[in-house]
DSSP file (Angstrom, degrees, kcal/mol; ACC not computed):
  #  RESIDUE AA STRUCTURE BP1 BP2  ACC     N-H-->O    O-->H-N    N-H-->O    O-->H-N    TCO  KAPPA ALPHA  PHI   PSI    X-CA   Y-CA   Z-CA
    1    1 A X              0   0    0      0, 0.0     2,-0.4     0, 0.0   144,-0.1   0.000 360.0 360.0 360.0 140.3   -1.5  -21.4   -8.8
    2    2 A X        -     0   0    0    142,-0.1     2,-0.0   143,-0.0   142,-0.0  -1.000 360.0-110.4-142.8 141.5    0.1  -22.2   -5.5
    3    3 A X        -     0   0    0     -2,-0.4   140,-0.2     1,-0.1   141,-0.1  -0.363  22.2-131.2 -67.1 148.9    2.4  -20.3   -3.1
    4    4 A X  S    S-     0   0    0    138,-3.2     2,-0.3     1,-0.2    -1,-0.1   0.935  84.9 -18.7 -64.9 -47.7    6.0  -21.6   -2.9
    5    5 A X  S    S-     0   0    0    137,-0.5    -1,-0.2    -3,-0.0     3,-0.1  -0.894  89.3 -73.8-145.6 172.5    5.9  -21.5    0.9
    6    6 A X  S    S-     0   0    0     -2,-0.3     5,-0.1     1,-0.1   154,-0.1  -0.389  70.7 -78.2 -66.1 154.3    3.8  -19.9    3.5
    7    7 A X    >>  -     0   0    0    152,-0.3     3,-2.3     1,-0.1     4,-0.6  -0.301  44.2-120.8 -53.9 134.7    4.4  -16.2    3.9
    8    8 A X  H >> S+     0   0    0      1,-0.3     4,-0.9     2,-0.2     3,-0.9   0.765 108.7  66.7 -53.5 -28.6    7.5  -15.8    6.0
    9    9 A X  H 34 S+     0   0    0      1,-0.3     7,-0.6     2,-0.2    -1,-0.3   0.755  94.9  58.3 -67.3 -20.6    5.7  -13.9    8.7
   10   10 A X  H <4 S+     0   0    0     -3,-2.3     3,-0.3     1,-0.2    -1,-0.3   0.747 103.4  51.8 -78.1 -22.4    3.8  -17.1    9.6
   11   11 A X  H << S+     0   0    0     -3,-0.9     2,-0.4    -4,-0.6    -1,-0.2   0.679 116.8  41.8 -81.3 -18.8    7.0  -18.9   10.2
   12   12 A X    >X  -     0   0    0     -4,-0.9     4,-1.6     1,-0.1     3,-1.3  -0.770  67.2-175.6-130.3  85.9    8.1  -16.1   12.6
   13   13 A X  H 3> S+     0   0    0     -2,-0.4     4,-2.6    -3,-0.3     5,-0.2   0.793  84.2  61.3 -54.4 -30.7    5.1  -15.0   14.8
   14   14 A X  H 3> S+     0   0    0      1,-0.2     4,-2.2     2,-0.2    -1,-0.3   0.884 103.4  50.1 -64.3 -36.8    7.2  -12.2   16.3
   15   15 A X  H <> S+     0   0    0     -3,-1.3     4,-2.6     2,-0.2     5,-0.2   0.916 110.3  49.5 -66.5 -43.3    7.6  -10.6   12.8
   16   16 A X  H  X S+     0   0    0     -4,-1.6     4,-2.7    -7,-0.6     5,-0.2   0.926 110.9  49.9 -60.8 -44.9    3.8  -10.8   12.2
   17   17 A X  H  X S+     0   0    0     -4,-2.6     4,-2.3     1,-0.2    -1,-0.2   0.905 111.2  49.3 -61.0 -41.6    3.1   -9.2   15.6
   18   18 A X  H  X S+     0   0    0     -4,-2.2     4,-2.3     2,-0.2    -2,-0.2   0.919 112.7  46.4 -64.9 -43.8    5.6   -6.4   14.8
   19   19 A X  H  X S+     0   0    0     -4,-2.6     4,-2.5     2,-0.2    -2,-0.2   0.890 112.8  49.8 -66.9 -38.8    4.1   -5.8   11.4
   20   20 A X  H  X S+     0   0    0     -4,-2.7     4,-2.4    -5,-0.2    -1,-0.2   0.897 110.6  50.2 -65.7 -38.7    0.6   -5.8   12.7
   21   21 A X  H  X S+     0   0    0     -4,-2.3     4,-2.4    -5,-0.2    -2,-0.2   0.908 111.0  48.8 -65.4 -41.4    1.6   -3.4   15.5
   22   22 A X  H  X S+     0   0    0     -4,-2.3     4,-1.5     2,-0.2    -2,-0.2   0.926 111.0  50.9 -62.9 -44.1    3.2   -1.1   12.9
   23   23 A X  H  < S+     0   0    0     -4,-2.5     3,-0.3     1,-0.2     4,-0.2   0.915 111.7  46.7 -59.2 -44.2    0.0   -1.3   10.8
   24   24 A X  H >< S+     0   0    0     -4,-2.4     3,-1.0     1,-0.2    -1,-0.2   0.902 111.4  51.6 -65.2 -40.8   -2.2   -0.4   13.8
   25   25 A X  H 3< S+     0   0    0     -4,-2.4     3,-0.3     1,-0.2    -1,-0.2   0.747 113.2  45.0 -68.7 -23.5    0.1    2.5   14.8
   26   26 A X  T 3< S+     0   0    0     -4,-1.5    -1,-0.2    -3,-0.3    -2,-0.2   0.233  90.0  83.9-108.1  14.1    0.1    4.0   11.3
   27   27 A X  S <  S+     0   0    0     -3,-1.0     2,-0.4    -4,-0.2    -1,-0.2   0.202  80.9  65.8-104.9  16.9   -3.6    3.8   10.4
   28   28 A X  S    S+     0   0    0     -3,-0.3     3,-0.1     1,-0.1    96,-0.0  -0.984  81.5  46.8-133.0 151.2   -4.8    6.9   12.1
   29   29 A X  S    S+     0   0    0     -2,-0.4     2,-0.3     1,-0.3    -1,-0.1   0.260 102.3  68.2 105.0 -11.1   -4.0   10.5   11.3
   30   30 A X  S    S-     0   0    0     94,-0.1    -1,-0.3    87,-0.0     2,-0.1  -0.954  98.2 -87.6-132.1 153.4   -4.6   10.2    7.6
   31   31 A X     >  -     0   0    0     -2,-0.3     4,-2.0     1,-0.1     3,-0.4  -0.399  35.5-129.8 -59.4 136.2   -7.8    9.6    5.6
   32   32 A X  H  > S+     0   0    0      1,-0.2     4,-2.4     2,-0.2     5,-0.2   0.873 108.0  54.9 -56.6 -39.1   -8.4    5.8    5.4
   33   33 A X  H  > S+     0   0    0      1,-0.2     4,-2.5     2,-0.2    -1,-0.2   0.886 105.6  52.4 -64.0 -37.3   -9.0    6.2    1.6
   34   34 A X  H  > S+     0   0    0     -3,-0.4     4,-2.4     2,-0.2    -2,-0.2   0.937 109.6  48.7 -63.3 -45.6   -5.6    7.9    1.2
   35   35 A X  H  X S+     0   0    0     -4,-2.0     4,-2.4     1,-0.2    -2,-0.2   0.934 114.0  45.7 -59.0 -46.6   -3.8    5.1    3.1
   36   36 A X  H  X S+     0   0    0     -4,-2.4     4,-2.6     2,-0.2    -1,-0.2   0.843 110.1  53.6 -70.5 -32.8   -5.6    2.4    1.0
   37   37 A X  H  X S+     0   0    0     -4,-2.5     4,-2.9     2,-0.2    -1,-0.2   0.912 109.8  49.2 -63.6 -41.6   -4.9    4.3   -2.3
   38   38 A X  H  X S+     0   0    0     -4,-2.4     4,-2.3     2,-0.2     5,-0.3   0.932 112.4  47.8 -60.8 -46.5   -1.2    4.4   -1.3
   39   39 A X  H  X S+     0   0    0     -4,-2.4     4,-2.0     1,-0.2    -2,-0.2   0.912 113.4  47.9 -62.0 -42.9   -1.3    0.6   -0.5
   40   40 A X  H  X S+     0   0    0     -4,-2.6     4,-2.3     2,-0.2    -2,-0.2   0.934 111.8  48.5 -64.5 -46.5   -3.0   -0.1   -3.8
   41   41 A X  H  X S+     0   0    0     -4,-2.9     4,-2.3     1,-0.2    -2,-0.2   0.929 112.7  46.5 -65.1 -44.7   -0.7    2.0   -6.0
   42   42 A X  H  X S+     0   0    0     -4,-2.3     4,-2.4     1,-0.2    -1,-0.2   0.913 112.6  51.9 -61.0 -41.2    2.5    0.5   -4.4
   43   43 A X  H  X>S+     0   0    0     -4,-2.0     5,-2.3    -5,-0.3     4,-0.8   0.861 108.0  51.4 -65.6 -36.2    1.1   -3.0   -4.8
   44   44 A X  H ><5S+     0   0    0     -4,-2.3     3,-0.8     2,-0.2    -1,-0.2   0.944 111.1  47.8 -62.7 -47.4    0.3   -2.3   -8.5
   45   45 A X  H 3<5S+     0   0    0     -4,-2.3    -2,-0.2     1,-0.2    -1,-0.2   0.907 115.5  44.7 -59.8 -42.7    3.8   -1.2   -9.1
   46   46 A X  H 3<5S-     0   0    0     -4,-2.4    -1,-0.2    -5,-0.2    -2,-0.2   0.525 108.0-123.5 -83.0  -5.8    5.3   -4.2   -7.3
   47   47 A X  T <<5 +     0   0    0     -3,-0.8     2,-1.0    -4,-0.8    -3,-0.2   0.862  51.4 159.9  67.6  35.8    2.9   -6.7   -9.0
   48   48 A X     >< -     0   0    0     -5,-2.3     4,-2.6     1,-0.2     5,-0.2  -0.777  19.3-174.2 -94.0  98.2    1.6   -8.0   -5.7
   49   49 A X  H  > S+     0   0    0     -2,-1.0     4,-2.4     1,-0.2     5,-0.2   0.861  81.0  55.8 -62.9 -36.9   -1.7   -9.6   -6.7
   50   50 A X  H  > S+     0   0    0     94,-0.3     4,-2.7     1,-0.2    -1,-0.2   0.944 113.2  40.3 -60.1 -48.0   -2.7  -10.4   -3.1
   51   51 A X  H  > S+     0   0    0      2,-0.2     4,-2.9     1,-0.2     5,-0.3   0.862 112.8  53.6 -74.0 -35.7   -2.3   -6.8   -2.0
   52   52 A X  H  X S+     0   0    0     -4,-2.6     4,-1.8    -9,-0.2     5,-0.2   0.947 114.7  43.1 -60.3 -46.5   -3.9   -5.3   -5.2
   53   53 A X  H  X S+     0   0    0     -4,-2.4     4,-2.0    -5,-0.2    -2,-0.2   0.948 117.2  46.0 -61.7 -50.3   -6.9   -7.6   -4.6
   54   54 A X  H  X S+     0   0    0     -4,-2.7     4,-2.3    -5,-0.2    -2,-0.2   0.928 115.2  43.7 -62.4 -48.3   -7.1   -6.9   -0.9
   55   55 A X  H  X S+     0   0    0     -4,-2.9     4,-2.2     1,-0.2    -1,-0.2   0.809 110.6  55.1 -75.0 -27.9   -6.7   -3.1   -1.0
   56   56 A X  H  X S+     0   0    0     -4,-1.8     4,-2.2    -5,-0.3    -1,-0.2   0.925 110.7  46.7 -63.1 -44.1   -9.1   -2.7   -3.9
   57   57 A X  H  X S+     0   0    0     -4,-2.0     4,-2.3     2,-0.2    -2,-0.2   0.893 110.8  51.7 -65.3 -40.4  -11.7   -4.6   -1.8
   58   58 A X  H  X S+     0   0    0     -4,-2.3     4,-1.4     2,-0.2    -1,-0.2   0.908 109.3  50.4 -63.1 -40.8  -10.9   -2.4    1.2
   59   59 A X  H  <>S+     0   0    0     -4,-2.2     5,-2.8     2,-0.2    -2,-0.2   0.900 108.2  52.7 -64.3 -39.9  -11.4    0.7   -0.9
   60   60 A X  H ><5S+     0   0    0     -4,-2.2     3,-1.8     1,-0.2    -2,-0.2   0.922 107.4  52.2 -58.1 -43.9  -14.7   -0.6   -2.1
   61   61 A X  H 3<5S+     0   0    0     -4,-2.3    -1,-0.2     1,-0.3    -2,-0.2   0.790 105.1  55.8 -64.3 -27.3  -15.8   -1.2    1.5
   62   62 A X  T 3<5S-     0   0    0     -4,-1.4    -1,-0.3    -3,-0.2    -2,-0.2   0.406 127.2-101.6 -83.8   2.8  -14.9    2.5    2.2
   63   63 A X  T < 5 +     0   0    0     -3,-1.8    -3,-0.2     1,-0.2    -2,-0.1   0.628  62.8 165.8  89.8  14.4  -17.2    3.5   -0.6
   64   64 A X      < -     0   0    0     -5,-2.8    -1,-0.2    -6,-0.2     2,-0.1  -0.358  35.9-117.4 -65.2 144.0  -14.6    4.2   -3.2
   65   65 A X     >  -     0   0    0      1,-0.1     4,-2.2    -2,-0.0     5,-0.2  -0.464  12.4-123.5 -81.5 153.3  -16.0    4.5   -6.8
   66   66 A X  H  > S+     0   0    0      1,-0.2     4,-3.2     2,-0.2     5,-0.2   0.878 109.9  60.4 -61.1 -38.4  -15.1    2.1   -9.6
   67   67 A X  H  > S+     0   0    0      1,-0.2     4,-1.0     2,-0.2    -1,-0.2   0.904 109.0  42.4 -61.0 -39.7  -13.8    4.9  -11.7
   68   68 A X  H  > S+     0   0    0      2,-0.2     4,-0.8     1,-0.2    -1,-0.2   0.902 114.9  50.1 -72.8 -39.9  -11.2    5.8   -9.1
   69   69 A X  H >< S+     0   0    0     -4,-2.2     3,-0.6     1,-0.2     4,-0.3   0.922 112.6  47.4 -60.7 -43.3  -10.3    2.2   -8.5
   70   70 A X  H 3< S+     0   0    0     -4,-3.2    -1,-0.2     1,-0.2    -2,-0.2   0.716 118.4  40.5 -73.1 -20.2   -9.9    1.5  -12.2
   71   71 A X  H >< S+     0   0    0     -4,-1.0     3,-1.5    -5,-0.2    -1,-0.2   0.358  78.1 102.9-112.4   6.5   -7.8    4.6  -12.8
   72   72 A X  G X< S+     0   0    0     -4,-0.8     3,-1.3    -3,-0.6     4,-0.1   0.855  81.2  57.5 -60.1 -32.4   -5.5    4.7   -9.8
   73   73 A X  G 3  S+     0   0    0     -4,-0.3    -1,-0.3     1,-0.3     3,-0.2   0.732 114.9  38.0 -67.9 -20.2   -2.6    3.4  -12.0
   74   74 A X  G X  S+     0   0    0     -3,-1.5     3,-1.8     1,-0.1    -1,-0.3  -0.123  75.6 138.6-118.3  34.6   -3.1    6.4  -14.3
   75   75 A X  G X   +     0   0    0     -3,-1.3     3,-1.3     1,-0.3     6,-0.3   0.786  65.6  61.4 -54.6 -33.5   -3.9    9.0  -11.6
   76   76 A X  G 3  S+     0   0    0      1,-0.3    -1,-0.3    -3,-0.2    -2,-0.1   0.818 106.5  46.4 -63.4 -29.3   -1.7   11.6  -13.3
   77   77 A X  G <  S+     0   0    0     -3,-1.8     2,-0.3    -6,-0.2    -1,-0.3   0.175 103.5  73.0-103.6  16.8   -4.0   11.6  -16.4
   78   78 A X    <   -     0   0    0     -3,-1.3     3,-0.4    -4,-0.1   -10,-0.0  -0.910  68.1-140.4-128.1 157.3   -7.3   11.7  -14.7
   79   79 A X  S    S+     0   0    0     -2,-0.3    -4,-0.1     1,-0.2    -3,-0.1   0.226  80.4  95.7 -94.2  15.5   -9.3   14.4  -12.9
   80   80 A X        +     0   0    0     -5,-0.1     2,-0.4   -13,-0.1    -1,-0.2   0.471  67.9  72.5 -91.3  -2.2  -10.6   11.9  -10.2
   81   81 A X  S    S-     0   0    0     -3,-0.4    -3,-0.0    -6,-0.3     2,-0.0  -0.899  76.1-121.3-119.9 143.3   -8.0   12.5   -7.4
   82   82 A X     >  -     0   0    0     -2,-0.4     4,-2.5     1,-0.1     5,-0.2  -0.244  31.8-107.7 -72.1 165.8   -7.6   15.4   -5.1
   83   83 A X  H  > S+     0   0    0      1,-0.2     4,-2.1     2,-0.2     5,-0.1   0.887 122.1  52.1 -62.0 -38.6   -4.3   17.4   -4.9
   84   84 A X  H  > S+     0   0    0      2,-0.2     4,-2.1     1,-0.2    -1,-0.2   0.918 110.4  47.5 -64.1 -43.2   -3.6   15.8   -1.5
   85   85 A X  H  > S+     0   0    0      1,-0.2     4,-2.8     2,-0.2    -2,-0.2   0.895 110.0  53.5 -64.6 -39.2   -4.1   12.3   -2.9
   86   86 A X  H  X S+     0   0    0     -4,-2.5     4,-2.5     2,-0.2    -1,-0.2   0.905 108.4  49.5 -61.1 -41.5   -2.0   13.2   -5.9
   87   87 A X  H  X S+     0   0    0     -4,-2.1     4,-2.3     2,-0.2    -1,-0.2   0.908 112.7  47.3 -64.2 -41.5    0.9   14.2   -3.6
   88   88 A X  H  X S+     0   0    0     -4,-2.1     4,-2.2     2,-0.2    -2,-0.2   0.902 112.8  48.6 -66.5 -41.1    0.5   11.0   -1.6
   89   89 A X  H  X S+     0   0    0     -4,-2.8     4,-2.5     2,-0.2    -2,-0.2   0.888 110.8  50.8 -67.4 -38.9    0.5    8.9   -4.8
   90   90 A X  H  X S+     0   0    0     -4,-2.5     4,-2.4     2,-0.2     5,-0.2   0.938 111.2  47.9 -62.1 -47.0    3.5   10.7   -6.2
   91   91 A X  H  X S+     0   0    0     -4,-2.3     4,-2.2     1,-0.2     5,-0.2   0.892 111.0  52.9 -61.1 -39.4    5.4   10.1   -2.9
   92   92 A X  H  X S+     0   0    0     -4,-2.2     4,-2.1     1,-0.2     5,-0.2   0.932 109.3  48.3 -59.8 -47.3    4.3    6.4   -3.1
   93   93 A X  H  X S+     0   0    0     -4,-2.5     4,-2.2     1,-0.2    -2,-0.2   0.927 113.2  45.1 -63.9 -45.2    5.6    6.0   -6.6
   94   94 A X  H  < S+     0   0    0     -4,-2.4    -1,-0.2     1,-0.2     6,-0.2   0.873 115.7  46.5 -70.8 -34.2    9.0    7.5   -5.9
   95   95 A X  H >< S+     0   0    0     -4,-2.2     3,-0.7    -5,-0.2    -1,-0.2   0.810 113.8  48.9 -75.5 -27.9    9.6    5.6   -2.6
   96   96 A X  H 3< S+     0   0    0     -4,-2.1     3,-0.2     1,-0.2    -2,-0.2   0.859 118.0  40.1 -74.5 -36.2    8.4    2.4   -4.2
   97   97 A X  T >< S+     0   0    0     -4,-2.2     3,-2.2    -5,-0.2     4,-0.4  -0.265  76.2 146.1-103.2  44.4   10.8    2.9   -7.2
   98   98 A X  G X   +     0   0    0     -3,-0.7     3,-0.6     1,-0.3     6,-0.3   0.755  66.6  54.2 -58.0 -29.8   13.6    4.3   -5.1
   99   99 A X  G 3  S+     0   0    0     -3,-0.2    -1,-0.3     1,-0.2    -2,-0.1   0.540  88.2  80.7 -83.4  -5.9   16.3    2.8   -7.2
  100  100 A X  G <  S+     0   0    0     -3,-2.2     2,-0.3    -6,-0.2    -1,-0.2   0.707  99.0  29.4 -75.4 -19.3   15.1    4.4  -10.4
  101  101 A X  S X  S-     0   0    0     -3,-0.6     3,-0.6    -4,-0.4     4,-0.1  -0.959  72.0-127.2-139.0 154.8   16.6    7.8   -9.7
  102  102 A X  T 3  S+     0   0    0     -2,-0.3     2,-0.3     1,-0.3    -1,-0.1   0.819 114.2  29.1 -70.9 -28.9   19.7    9.1   -7.9
  103  103 A X  T 3  S+     0   0    0      1,-0.1    -1,-0.3    -3,-0.0     3,-0.2  -0.690  74.5 171.1-128.1  77.8   17.4   11.5   -5.9
  104  104 A X  S <  S+     0   0    0     -3,-0.6     2,-1.0    -2,-0.3    -1,-0.1   0.879  72.8  46.5 -62.6 -40.6   14.1    9.7   -5.8
  105  105 A X  S    S-     0   0    0    -11,-0.1    -1,-0.2    -4,-0.1   -14,-0.0  -0.756  84.0-167.2-104.5  88.3   12.4   12.1   -3.3
  106  106 A X     >  -     0   0    0     -2,-1.0     4,-2.5    -3,-0.2     5,-0.2  -0.224  35.2-109.7 -69.3 162.3   13.2   15.5   -4.7
  107  107 A X  H  > S+     0   0    0      1,-0.2     4,-2.9     2,-0.2     5,-0.2   0.866 120.9  55.5 -59.2 -35.4   12.7   18.7   -2.7
  108  108 A X  H  > S+     0   0    0      2,-0.2     4,-2.1     1,-0.2    -1,-0.2   0.923 108.3  45.9 -64.6 -44.9    9.8   19.5   -5.2
  109  109 A X  H  > S+     0   0    0      2,-0.2     4,-1.9     1,-0.2    -2,-0.2   0.925 115.5  47.1 -64.1 -44.2    8.1   16.2   -4.5
  110  110 A X  H  X S+     0   0    0     -4,-2.5     4,-2.7     1,-0.2    -2,-0.2   0.923 110.9  51.5 -63.7 -44.0    8.5   16.6   -0.7
  111  111 A X  H  X S+     0   0    0     -4,-2.9     4,-1.1     1,-0.2    -1,-0.2   0.882 107.7  53.0 -61.9 -38.3    7.3   20.2   -0.8
  112  112 A X  H  X S+     0   0    0     -4,-2.1     4,-0.5     1,-0.2     3,-0.5   0.921 111.9  44.9 -63.0 -43.4    4.2   19.2   -2.7
  113  113 A X  H >X S+     0   0    0     -4,-1.9     4,-1.7     1,-0.2     3,-1.4   0.902 108.9  57.0 -65.8 -39.5    3.4   16.6   -0.1
  114  114 A X  H 3< S+     0   0    0     -4,-2.7    -1,-0.2     1,-0.3    -2,-0.2   0.691  95.2  66.5 -68.0 -18.1    4.1   19.0    2.7
  115  115 A X  H 3< S+     0   0    0     -4,-1.1    -1,-0.3    -3,-0.5    -2,-0.2   0.800 115.3  27.7 -66.6 -27.9    1.5   21.4    1.3
  116  116 A X  H << S+     0   0    0     -3,-1.4     2,-0.4    -4,-0.5    -2,-0.2   0.614 120.7  49.0-110.9 -18.2   -1.2   18.9    2.2
  117  117 A X     <  -     0   0    0     -4,-1.7    -1,-0.2   -87,-0.0   -87,-0.0  -0.976  69.5-135.1-132.1 139.0    0.2   17.0    5.1
  118  118 A X     >  -     0   0    0     -2,-0.4     4,-2.7    -3,-0.1     5,-0.2  -0.183  45.3 -85.4 -79.8-178.3    1.8   18.1    8.4
  119  119 A X  H  > S+     0   0    0      1,-0.2     4,-2.3     2,-0.2     5,-0.2   0.900 128.9  47.2 -59.7 -44.5    4.9   16.5    9.8
  120  120 A X  H  > S+     0   0    0      1,-0.2     4,-2.5     2,-0.2    -1,-0.2   0.920 113.4  48.9 -63.7 -42.5    3.1   13.6   11.6
  121  121 A X  H  > S+     0   0    0      2,-0.2     4,-2.6     1,-0.2    -2,-0.2   0.886 110.0  51.4 -65.6 -38.0    1.0   12.9    8.5
  122  122 A X  H  X S+     0   0    0     -4,-2.7     4,-2.7     2,-0.2    -1,-0.2   0.919 110.0  50.1 -63.0 -42.2    4.1   12.9    6.3
  123  123 A X  H  X S+     0   0    0     -4,-2.3     4,-2.6    -5,-0.2    -2,-0.2   0.918 110.7  49.8 -60.1 -43.3    5.7   10.4    8.8
  124  124 A X  H  X S+     0   0    0     -4,-2.5     4,-2.5     2,-0.2    -2,-0.2   0.898 110.3  50.4 -63.2 -40.9    2.6    8.3    8.5
  125  125 A X  H  X S+     0   0    0     -4,-2.6     4,-2.7     2,-0.2     5,-0.2   0.952 111.9  46.7 -60.9 -49.6    2.7    8.4    4.7
  126  126 A X  H  X S+     0   0    0     -4,-2.7     4,-2.6     1,-0.2    -2,-0.2   0.913 113.8  48.3 -61.2 -43.4    6.3    7.3    4.6
  127  127 A X  H  X S+     0   0    0     -4,-2.6     4,-2.6    -5,-0.2    -1,-0.2   0.900 112.1  49.1 -64.5 -40.2    5.7    4.5    7.2
  128  128 A X  H  X S+     0   0    0     -4,-2.5     4,-2.5     2,-0.2     5,-0.2   0.903 111.9  48.7 -65.0 -40.6    2.7    3.3    5.2
  129  129 A X  H  X S+     0   0    0     -4,-2.7     4,-1.9     2,-0.2    -2,-0.2   0.928 113.4  46.8 -65.3 -44.3    4.6    3.3    2.0
  130  130 A X  H  X S+     0   0    0     -4,-2.6     4,-1.8    -5,-0.2    -2,-0.2   0.916 113.3  49.6 -63.0 -42.8    7.5    1.4    3.5
  131  131 A X  H  X S+     0   0    0     -4,-2.6     4,-2.5     1,-0.2    -2,-0.2   0.923 110.3  47.9 -66.2 -44.2    5.2   -1.1    5.2
  132  132 A X  H  X S+     0   0    0     -4,-2.5     4,-2.8     1,-0.2    -1,-0.2   0.877 109.7  54.3 -67.2 -33.6    3.2   -1.9    2.0
  133  133 A X  H  X S+     0   0    0     -4,-1.9     4,-2.2    -5,-0.2    -1,-0.2   0.886 108.2  50.1 -64.6 -36.6    6.5   -2.3    0.1
  134  134 A X  H  X S+     0   0    0     -4,-1.8     4,-2.3     2,-0.2    -2,-0.2   0.952 111.8  46.9 -63.9 -49.4    7.6   -4.8    2.7
  135  135 A X  H  X S+     0   0    0     -4,-2.5     4,-2.6     1,-0.2     5,-0.2   0.911 111.3  52.6 -59.1 -42.3    4.3   -6.8    2.5
  136  136 A X  H  X S+     0   0    0     -4,-2.8     4,-2.9     1,-0.2     5,-0.3   0.923 109.4  48.8 -59.0 -44.7    4.6   -6.7   -1.3
  137  137 A X  H  X S+     0   0    0     -4,-2.2     4,-2.1     2,-0.2    -1,-0.2   0.884 111.3  49.2 -66.4 -38.1    8.1   -8.1   -1.3
  138  138 A X  H  X S+     0   0    0     -4,-2.3     4,-1.5     2,-0.2    -1,-0.2   0.947 115.6  43.5 -63.1 -47.9    7.1  -10.9    1.1
  139  139 A X  H  X>S+     0   0    0     -4,-2.6     5,-2.6     1,-0.2     4,-0.7   0.896 114.9  47.9 -67.2 -41.3    4.1  -11.9   -1.0
  140  140 A X  H ><5S+     0   0    0     -4,-2.9     3,-0.6    -5,-0.2    -1,-0.2   0.899 107.9  56.3 -67.1 -39.9    5.9  -11.6   -4.4
  141  141 A X  H 3<5S+     0   0    0     -4,-2.1    -1,-0.2    -5,-0.3    -2,-0.2   0.891 117.7  32.7 -59.4 -40.9    8.8  -13.7   -3.1
  142  142 A X  H 3<5S-     0   0    0     -4,-1.5  -138,-3.2    -5,-0.2  -137,-0.5   0.421 108.5-120.0 -98.0   1.9    6.7  -16.6   -2.1
  143  143 A X  T <<5 -     0   0    0     -4,-0.7    -3,-0.2    -3,-0.6    -4,-0.1   0.922  35.7-160.3  58.3  47.3    4.1  -16.2   -4.9
  144  144 A X      < -     0   0    0     -5,-2.6     2,-0.4    -6,-0.2   -94,-0.3  -0.341  15.4-123.9 -57.7 137.3    1.2  -15.7   -2.4
  145  145 A X        -     0   0    0     -3,-0.1     2,-0.1   -96,-0.1    -1,-0.1  -0.713  13.0-126.0 -94.2 132.0   -2.0  -16.3   -4.2
  146  146 A X        -     0   0    0     -2,-0.4   -96,-0.1     1,-0.1   -95,-0.1  -0.479  12.9-149.0 -69.6 144.4   -4.8  -13.8   -4.3
  147  147 A X        -     0   0    0      2,-0.3    -1,-0.1   -97,-0.1     3,-0.1   0.759  20.9-132.7 -88.6 -26.1   -8.1  -15.2   -3.0
  148  148 A X  S    S+     0   0    0      1,-0.3     2,-0.3   -98,-0.1    -2,-0.1   0.628  84.7  57.1  79.1  12.2  -10.5  -13.1   -5.2
  149  149 A X  S    S-     0   0    0      0, 0.0    -2,-0.3     0, 0.0    -1,-0.3  -0.948 104.4 -66.0-159.4 167.5  -12.5  -12.4   -2.0
  150  150 A X        -     0   0    0     -2,-0.3     2,-0.2    -3,-0.1   -96,-0.0  -0.327  56.4-109.1 -62.0 144.5  -11.9  -10.9    1.4
  151  151 A X        -     0   0    0      4,-0.1     2,-0.2     3,-0.0    -1,-0.1  -0.499  33.7-156.8 -72.0 142.5   -9.6  -12.8    3.7
  152  152 A X     >  -     0   0    0     -2,-0.2     4,-1.9     1,-0.1     3,-0.2  -0.723  33.0-104.6-112.1 165.9  -11.2  -14.5    6.6
  153  153 A X  H  > S+     0   0    0     -2,-0.2     4,-2.1     1,-0.2     5,-0.1   0.859 123.9  56.3 -57.5 -33.6   -9.6  -15.6    9.9
  154  154 A X  H  > S+     0   0    0      2,-0.2     4,-2.5     1,-0.2    -1,-0.2   0.882 103.9  52.7 -65.8 -38.0   -9.8  -19.1    8.6
  155  155 A X  H  > S+     0   0    0     -3,-0.2     4,-2.4     2,-0.2    -1,-0.2   0.918 109.0  49.7 -61.8 -43.1   -7.8  -18.1    5.5
  156  156 A X  H  X S+     0   0    0     -4,-1.9     4,-1.5     2,-0.2    -2,-0.2   0.896 110.7  49.3 -64.3 -39.8   -5.1  -16.6    7.8
  157  157 A X  H  < S+     0   0    0     -4,-2.1    -1,-0.2     1,-0.2    -2,-0.2   0.920 112.2  48.3 -64.4 -42.9   -4.9  -19.8    9.9
  158  158 A X  H  < S+     0   0    0     -4,-2.5    -2,-0.2     1,-0.2    -1,-0.2   0.869 111.9  49.4 -65.5 -36.2   -4.6  -21.9    6.7
  159  159 A X  H  <        0   0    0     -4,-2.4  -152,-0.3     1,-0.2    -1,-0.2   0.781 360.0 360.0 -72.8 -25.9   -1.9  -19.6    5.3
  160  160 A X     <        0   0    0     -4,-1.5    -1,-0.2    -5,-0.2    -2,-0.2   0.443 360.0 360.0 -94.8 360.0    0.0  -19.8    8.6
């Protein structure tokens, strides 16, 4: 398997810098596992092998259990996720599949998330969901190849 072209952000360093700055700005204020679960679930929905691989590995490094990693795609039907994580995963799914319904983020879905997250945390969730969807679309468009191991600085240089 080979990528069609290098990821577009490598052709436009300013875009990479902007995405990295957004990532840095949105990685505090929420539990790291919640952020990575959101990234993993959106990536599963979008079929982004690079991000599914990467975020699964990041969750492992954070001490996530295999049972939760293996069942995140079926989170509704398992007892392994907290109510707050369920609210974040629900918000992830509806924002990732935004075109599937005329009112994707219903008041009920928003209210459920607001039970567990304050305004800043909700903003962070929405920004994280939007950002991972952008990364997924970039990777899927160019058929970026998953490495099957953590990315190194050398990998990033080779991809760019």
